[in-house]
N, C-alpha and C positions, 0 to 999 in steps of 0.2 A: 504494500500500499504506499502510496506517495502522498505525504502530507506537506502542506505549505502553511507556515506561520506568518502572520502579517501584523506589523505595527507601523509606526510613523517613519522613523529614520533607519530602522534595521540595525540599531547599535546597542539596544538594550533588551526589551521584552521579547521580541521575536527571536533575536539571536540567542538569548538565554533558553527559550523554549526549544529551539532547534537542538542546541547542544545538549541540554538536559535530557531530552527525549532520546538522543543517541546514546547517552551514557546509561540511561535506564534500560533501554532495549538491549544494549550490550551486556549489561549485568544479568539480565533475565535470558540472555541467549535468544533474543527475538531477532531473526535475521531478514524478515520480509517487510521491513519498514524503511522507508526513505524519507528523511525529514530535510526540509529546506525552509529558508525564511527570506523575506523581502519587506521593503518599506514603501508606503503610499507616497512619501515625500523624501526618499533616501538620496543622499549624496553618494553616488557610486564610488566604491573603494574605501570610504571612511572606515576606520577600525571600530571595533566595539568600544563602548565607553570603558573608562578605567574601572568604574564601579561594577559593571557587568563582568568584566574580566576577573576582578578580584573575588567576587562571590562565587563565580563558577569554578574558579581554581580551588576554592575551599571544598567544593562538592566533587572534585576530581575531574572537572571539565576544563576545556582549553578554548578560550575565545580570543587568544592573543593573535591568532592569524585570521581572524574573521575579517571579512570585507563586505561592507554594505552593498546591497543590491536593490535597484529600483524595481517595484512590482510591475509585471508586464501581463498582458492579456494571455500570452503563451504560457506563463508560469501557472496562471489560474486554470487554463485548459488542461495542462499536464497533470495537475493535482487531482487526487481522488477525494481529498478532503482539505478544505481551506479553513483555517482557524485563526480568527483575528483577536486582537487584544481589547478591542473596543467595538462599540456599535457603529461608531463613525468609520472605522477601518472597514467594517463589513459593508457599509453603504458605498464606500469607495471601490471595494472589490466588485460589488454588483453593478455600479455605474460603468465599470470597465468591462464587465462580462456578465450581463444580466442572466444569461442561460446557466450560470453557476449557482443559482439561488438554492437548489436542493443540496448542494455539497458545501455551502458556506455558512459558517456559524461563528459566533464569538466562542472563544475557548471555554469560558465559564458557562455559557449557554449550552454547549455541547456536553460538558462534563456534569453540570448540576441542574440543568433545565431552567436556571435563572440567567436571563440574558443581561449580564452585568459587565462592566468594564474592569479590566486590570490596569490600575493607574500607572502612569509613566514615572519611573524612578529617576529619570534623568535630572541631574543636578542635586539629587539627594545625597545624604550620607550613607554610610555602610549599612545602617539599620533599615533604611528605606529600601535599598537594593535587596537585602535579605528578606524583608517582608514580601516584596514582589516575587522573589525566587521561590519562596515558600508556597505562595499562592499559586504560582505556575506549576510547581512540583506536585501539589495535591491534585490540581486539575489534570495533569499528565497522568498521574496514577489511575484516576477514574477513567480517562481516556483509554489507557491501556486495558483496563478491565472491560470496558465497552467493546473494544476491538477484539479482545481475546477472552471472552467469557469462560471458556473452558480452562483458562489458566488463572481465574480470578483469585483463588486461594493462594496461589504461589505469588502473585503480584502483590496481594495484601501483605503477605508475610515478608516480602522483600522491601516493601515501602514502610519507612518509619518516619513520621513527621519530625521535623527539626525540633529539638529541645530548646525551650526558652531559658 
C-alpha cells in the first residue's frame, strides 16, 4: 500500500509521519507499505526542521537527509491513501485532485473518526514537537491496526505511548 502524508511545508508533521511510519513498519516487519510525504506550500529541497529531526532521532528515526517536496497531482494519483495533517490540507488535496475524495482523509479523521487537525509545531520548543510526534504516533498505531486487523494484537503490544 502506498501512503502519502501531507502538511504545509513538508518539514515537520508530514515528514515525521512518513519517517515514523517507516520505523514502525520496520519494527513490525511490515514490508508492503510505502510512505511518502509532501507539502501544499513546500519549498522544494528544504531540510526538515531542527525540532522534527531532534524528536525523530530520539525515536530512532532519521530526518537529517529529508528534502521537502511540493505536492503534485501525480503524487495524489499514485497514492492508495492520502492522509493530511489538517482539514485545510485535505481541501487543498481535493482542489488539486477532486477524484481522490474517497482515499483522502485527515490522519486523525482516518484513525479516530474525529476529523481534527494536528497542529503545526513549527517554531515551537522541544515539548511542542514531542506532543505533535506523540499525537502522530498514536494515530499511526491505529492506522496500522486498521490496515492490518489480523495483526492488531501484535501492533498493540509493540506500541507503547510515550511516558510523560
